[in-house]
Structures are given as structure tokens and as C-alpha cells.
C-alpha positions, -999 to 999 in steps of 0.1 A, spaced: 23 7 275 24 41 257 -3 61 240 9 70 205 -3 86 173 -9 59 147 16 54 119 -13 49 96 -13 87 92 11 101 67 21 131 88 31 108 117 49 83 95 70 111 80 76 126 114 91 93 127 109 81 96 125 114 85 148 111 115 182 104 99 191 76 124 157 60 120 158 61 82 193 47 81 184 19 104 152 11 84 171 10 51 199 -10 66 175 -37 78 152 -37 48 177 -33 20 210 -43 36 225 -10 26 245 13 49 235 48 39 258 78 42 233 107 45 229 138 66 192 146 59 160 130 48 137 151 26 99 150 29 74 157 1 101 155 -25 91 167 -60 108 168 -94 105 200 -113 99 201 -142 74 173 -139 84 140 -155 59 119 -174 32 146 -173 21 134 -138 33 153 -107 45 128 -81 56 135 -46 78 112 -25 70 110 12 106 104 22 137 108 0 174 104 7 204 105 -17 236 89 -5 264 115 -1 289 91 -18 268 91 -49 257 55 -48 220 52 -42 187 70 -39 162 56 -14 126 66 -13 101 55 13 63 58 6 35 54 31 1 42 18 -30 36 40 -55 23 15 -58 23 -23 -65 -2 -51 -37 10 -73 -7 11 -50 14 -14 -68 11 4 -102 13 38 -86 46 33 -69 60 14 -98 54 47 -118 69 67 -90 100 45 -90 104 49 -128 102 86 -124 132 86 -101 151 66 -128 140 89 -156 150 120 -137 186 109 -139 187 105 -177 187 142 -183 223 146 -172 235 110 -181 258 100 -209 239 67 -215 208 49 -204 224 35 -172 214 58 -142 244 67 -122 225 61 -89 208 29 -79 171 36 -70 153 18 -42 117 23 -32 102 10 0 64 12 2 47 6 36 11 -4 34 -5 3 67 -39 -13 58 -44 -50 50 -39 -58 13 -67 -84 7 -55 -90 -29 -21 -105 -19 -20 -110 19 18 -110 19 41 -93 44 69 -87 18 66 -83 -20 94 -73 -43 97 -60 -79 133 -67 -88 146 -51 -120 177 -73 -123 182 -97 -153 174 -133 -146 186 -165 -163 164 -194 -171 168 -208 -136 156 -174 -122 190 -165 -108 198 -128 -108 229 -116 -126 234 -85 -103 236 -61 -133 207 -39 -125 202 -30 -88 170 -10 -88 143 -25 -66 108 -19 -51 98 -35 -18 62 -35 -6 58 -41 31 25 -50 47 27 -52 86 -7 -68 88 7 -101 76 38 -106 97 43 -143 105 70 -167 115 86 -165 81 90 -127 81 127 -120 78 142 -113 113 157 -80 103 123 -67 91 103 -79 121 106 -51 147 100 -24 120 68 -41 108 56 -49 143 60 -13 156 40 0 126 12 -26 132 13 -21 169 8 16 166 -24 13 146 -46 11 177 -29 40 194 -10 20 219 24 3 219 43 -18 244 77 -2 242 95 -30 261 89 -53 230 113 -33 209 151 -35 213 166 -18 182 176 18 192 162 32 160 128 15 166 128 30 201 133 64 186 102 58 164 82 52 196 96 85 210 86 104 179 50 92 178 41 96 215 7 111 218 17 139 240 43 150 214 18 155 186 16 192 177 -17 210 170 -7 213 133 0 175 131 -33 168 148 -51 189 122 -35 170 94 -44 137 111 -81 148 112 -81 158 76 -65 125 66 -90 105 87 -119 123 70 -105 117 36 -100 80 43 -136 77 56 -149 94 25 -129 69 3 -143 40 23 -179 52 18 -173 55 -19 -159 20 -21 -189 6 -1 -213 25 -24 -197 11 -55 -198 -24 -40 -234 -20 -31 -243 -9 -67 -223 -38 -81 -240 -64 -58 -274 -49 -67 -265 -52 -104 -256 -89 -99 -288 -96 -81 -309 -79 -108 -291 -99 -134 -298 -132 -116 -335 -123 -113 -337 -115 -150 -320 -149 -158 -346 -167 -136 -374 -149 -154 -360 -158 -188 -359 -195 -177 -394 -193 -164 -407 -179 -197 -391 -208 -215 -407 -233 -191 -441 -216 -196 -437 -219 -234 -430 -256 -229 -462 -260 -210 -448 -267 -175 -471 -259 -146 -467 -228 -126 -462 -246 -93 -433 -267 -108 -417 -236 -123 -419 -218 -90 -401 -247 -73 -374 -249 -99 -367 -211 -102 -375 -199 -67 -398 -173 -82 -431 -167 -65 -463 -180 -81 -475 -144 -86 -442 -135 -104 -447 -164 -128 -484 -154 -134 -472 -119 -143 -448 -134 -169 -477 -150 -186 
């Protein structure tokens, strides 16, 4: 058992997956593509900005043979991750149009999004947005290769593709700060374990982890506050509805005791309505 820095932190995720061998192995198992790359960029931006919204890609690699672009995004918690990374993906497509002779991008674009917090909306380990044309039977025609894959390690089960499993399991396993390294056999996954060992975290990386943790806690509190306000609004609405019904019953001449039993309002509340 090893103590590790959690892959829920963007700084640690990028540290582990910007390793060229790790990135190539990850892409090979998730997309089935053998990348020919000599570097993985982090915090990739397009300048000038496309679409009037500045986007930044956590990990970015372009195949040296001019075939594909692969981007990997880490996301801990957000309500808009599906829409956000669809936008990011489209930005990478649009960026190619500037020097293209037609509307067909010269490079296939693939985006892999890793959600390190449970997605309570979908509860799926793997979700895909496939841009290919489909016939009436839903069969792809293999004309448009671009694709987005969302991975959520929290929902790995017996149906998770075998090639994906170790990658999703090491991410999930790291979240509590400990991993059992003997469970992992892929050489690239073992390199991930080496990169995230707790005693290898630099002071600068630790500072980024603390900042990220504080920001996540702030976001959680904001979500809880909004939920509390929403619940209070619902309860207030239900109370007003009961009072409206009670007023109608009073108008019909029903007794206060009966109205109290039917509406769950107190006798005093009904007296006040009179």
C-alpha cells in the first residue's frame, strides 16, 4: 500500500498523465489509437481566442504523422461538464478551419474527459458523443472520426471495457490517498503510481492542491446554500397551498378541527386565517 496524492487534483492529474508513455498508453486503451508523439502539452490555449471564450486544455498532444489531436480534460465537480467540454472540443475543430481549404478538418479530434467525482445525473462509467453519420439502424458510416469520451471511475462495474479498467481503477483508488500498487499490471499505470507518490509531491504542487481544495469546498458550500434556499422555497409554497385550501374550507363552513386534520395545519393557524 502506497501513500499517494489524489488524482482528483488537476495539478496531480496533469503531472501523471503528461508523461508521454502514460498518455500514449491511456489513449491506446481508451481510443484504440497508437499515437506517435514526443511531448504532451499542458494548459494548452489557442490564440487568438476562438468563439469569444478563452479555453484551456489540461493535456494536449498532436500526432507527429499529422493524423490526430487528442486532448484530455480533468474535472472534479461541475454541473456543466458535458456542455463545457463539447464546446472545448468544437474549439479544437474550429481552430483548424483557419488554414483549411474546406470544412473538413485535416486532423481528427478526440477529447477524453475524466470525471473524478460521482456524476449523479447519469451514473455511467463511460459516455460517448460520436460525431459520425448514422443510418436508420444506428450504424456509423465511419466518415467523421471526431469523438468525445466521458469517463467516470466512480461507476466501474463488470461491464466496464477490460482495456479501460485499470486506468479507471487507479484514478478511483487514488482518491482516498492510498493505492495498492500490486493491483496494477500495465507498465503505464505503474508509472502513474510512481508519479503520484506522496513523497514526490513538490511544495509548489502541494500549494496548488490546497488552493484547488479550498475552491472546491467553496463551490460545495454554494451548491448547498442554493439547495437550502430551493428547499425552503418549496416548503413555503406547500404551506401557502395548505392555507389556501383551509380558507376555501372555512368559506364552505367546515369546522376548524376537521380542517386541521385534513390540512395538517394547527388549530391556531386556522383561527388566524379567519
